[in-house]
C-alpha positions, 0 to 999 in steps of 0.5 A: 193856289185858290184865288180866295186863299191867294187874296188872304195870303197876299193880304189884299183881303183880310179874311178868306171868307170875305175873299170868298164872298167877294168872288161870289158877288163878282167883285173880283175878276182875273184877266178881265173876267169874273172868277170864282173863289176856286180859280187857280191863280198863276204867276202873271195873272191880273187880279182886279178887286172892286172896293165900292167906287175904288178898283185895285188891280194887281199883277201876280209876281209869285205864289207862296202858301204862307207869307209874313206881313213884311213879305206879303207885298212882294207877292204882287205888283200894283198896276196903275191906271186901270 
């Protein structure tokens, strides 16, 4: 699954266009390297997103084409201390 779509489905970012713009601005990195929106997300990847001063780092647990609001947090695990 594309990185921008994963960010939207997992509800880490509200809209796919916003996720795409964040990737273009190099605010999203996977496994420590800035990635484009077309990056193919795999289970075990660590995604870091910079929101201003705050950085959120998550580990991909599963990939699903669709996820309801209640199921979205099960797609990833937040990694503390990074």
